[in-house]
N, C-alpha and C positions, 0 to 999 in steps of 0.2 A: 482573552482566548487564551488557553494552554491544554499541552501536550500531556496525559497522566497516565498511566496501564490501564488498559481497558480489562475491568473485573468481569464477574460470571453476570453482573447486575447491570453493568452498562451495556454489555453485550444483548442482554435483552432487551433495555430498553431501547437499543439502537436496529435490531434484528428483529426484534418481537420474540425472542427465544434463547436461552442458554448455547454456550459453543457445546457441538456434541463429541467434538474431537480438544484435545488437550491443545490449546492455543498459548502463545505468545502476543500480545499484541496493546498498541497503544491508539486512545480516543484523543479526539479533538476538542475539547468541550468551551461552552462558553456560557458561565453560572449553571445553570442545570441544562442546558440543551446539549446532546450529543452532535455534534458536525459531522463526524464521520468515525470510521475505526480500520487501522489497518495491521495485518501483522501476519503471523505465519503458524500453519499446524501441519501436522502431519495427515496425510491420507493413505493407507497402506504402507507405501515403500517410497512415496514423494513427500517433497514437504510443499506445500501451497503456497504463495505468499497473495495477500490480498489486500485490496483497500476499496473501502465505501463508501460512497456520498450519492446522495440523492442529488437531484438536479436544484433544487432549494440551496443544499450545503455547498457545490460547485457556486454559487452564487455569491454566496458567504466567503466562501476561499478566497475570492475575488478581491475582497478588501485585505487578505490574511496571506499573501503566497508565501512569505516566509515559513510558516506553519506547513504547511503541504510540503516545503523542500524539508523542512527537520523532519517530518514523517517518514518520508523515502530515506535518507541520510541514518536513520537511527536503525531501520531495515537492512540497509546496503551496510551499517557497523556489525549488526548482527549475523548476517551471514560472511561477511570477513572473518568475523574471530570462529566462526564455525568452519573456513572453508568450503562456503556453499558459491553455487552461480544461481543467479535471480532471471527467471526468464518474466517476460511480461509480453502482454499484446495491449497494444493500443487501442480506446474505445472508441470506432469510427463516427458517435455520437458527440464524443467531446471534441472541441475545436483545440486544436495544438495539443493534443493528447500525445503525437508523434513526438514533437518539437519537446512537450516537457521532458520525454525518454532522453532523450539524443541529450539535453541538457543535463542529465542526472545520469549522464556516461554509460546510457546504455546505446547498444548496437545492434539495428537490425540485420538480421539474416539475411543473405541473398537469398530470392527467391520463397521466403515467406512469411508470416505477417508474426514472427517470433522477434523478440528482443533479448538480449542478452548482456549481464552486466554480471563480474567486470566486461570489457568488450573485447578482451581479450582470449574470453575461454571459448572453448569449443564444444559443440552439444552431446 
């Protein structure tokens, strides 16, 4: 398994269509299989961060947890370089999603379901 820049063709193979907006993303691939895609895209005045994995992909990532950590670190590095704050929401259907975000340095805002990185940022 390796992390590669997510080309428009990789995005089409994974999501079934090419990105509608300018996107900076990476993909986890294993041979010809695209296991997941994560990145950033601009939506009007906001920067959206995304990470897509199917349930089957999630199971495969259990074998390769370091790859998922590397994906998130790359997003964090890009955000740090651009001086951006990342917002995340833990997927309630994914066991340990909240714990994972916290281990990656995200901090939950009191009274919300939103996590921020860096954790010392204000909304």
